[in-house]
C-alpha positions in Angstrom: -22.7 7.3 -46.6 -20.2 7.3 -43.7 -21.3 7.2 -40.1 -19.1 9.1 -37.6 -19.3 8.3 -34.0 -18.1 10.6 -31.2 -15.2 9.2 -29.3 -14.6 10.2 -25.7 -11.2 9.6 -24.3 -10.8 9.4 -20.5 -8.1 11.4 -18.9 -4.8 9.7 -18.2 -3.3 10.1 -14.8 0.4 9.5 -14.1 1.9 9.1 -10.8 5.6 9.9 -10.6 8.0 10.7 -7.8 8.8 14.4 -7.8 12.4 15.1 -6.7 11.5 18.2 -4.7 11.4 18.4 -0.9 7.7 19.2 -1.0 7.0 15.6 -2.1 7.9 14.0 1.2 6.5 10.6 2.2 5.5 9.8 5.7 4.7 6.4 7.2 3.0 5.9 10.6 1.6 2.8 12.2 -0.5 1.9 15.2 -1.2 -1.3 17.0 -4.8 -2.6 16.4 -4.7 -5.1 19.3 -7.5 -4.2 21.7 -6.7 -1.1 23.6 -2.9 -1.1 23.0 -1.7 2.5 22.8 1.5 1.7 20.7 2.1 4.0 17.7 5.2 4.4 15.6 7.0 7.7 15.2 6.3 9.2 11.8 9.1 8.3 9.4 10.0 9.1 5.8 11.3 5.5 5.5 8.6 2.8 5.3 11.2 0.1 6.0 12.1 1.8 9.3 8.4 1.9 10.2 8.0 -1.8 9.5 10.9 -2.6 11.8 9.1 -0.7 14.6 6.0 -3.0 14.0 8.2 -6.1 14.0 9.8 -5.0 17.3 6.4 -4.4 18.8 5.2 -7.8 17.7 8.4 -9.4 19.2 7.8 -7.7 22.5 4.1 -8.1 22.8 2.8 -10.8 20.4 0.5 -8.2 18.8 0.3 -8.8 15.1 -2.2 -6.4 13.6 -1.3 -2.8 12.7 -3.0 0.1 11.0 -0.4 1.6 8.6 -0.7 4.9 6.9 1.4 6.1 4.0 1.0 9.8 3.4 2.5 11.9 0.7 2.2 15.3 -1.0 0.5 15.1 -4.4 1.7 17.6 -7.0 -1.1 17.8 -9.5 -1.1 19.6 -12.9 -3.7 19.8 -15.6 -1.3 19.7 -18.5 -2.3 17.3 -21.2 0.1 14.5 -22.1 3.0 15.7 -24.2 2.5 19.3 -23.1 4.6 19.2 -19.9 6.3 22.5 -19.1 4.2 24.6 -21.4 2.2 26.3 -18.8 
């Protein structure tokens, strides 16, 4: 007699950079030192945003920032290996 157990496979999620303009990345930062009002301009280049934080630190001595990276997620429900079939 053979025993058969049900197998449940969790979904696989893949994160990949989409080449289209709708997949833009935006970085913003704000100073977390007391009531400092400094905020960076939104930028699609995280390196540029980091330079803004460094400049603010050099000018003020403030060293703590809240940083946000925001991007557009393009989500499909296609199973692995079935890309482009829907």
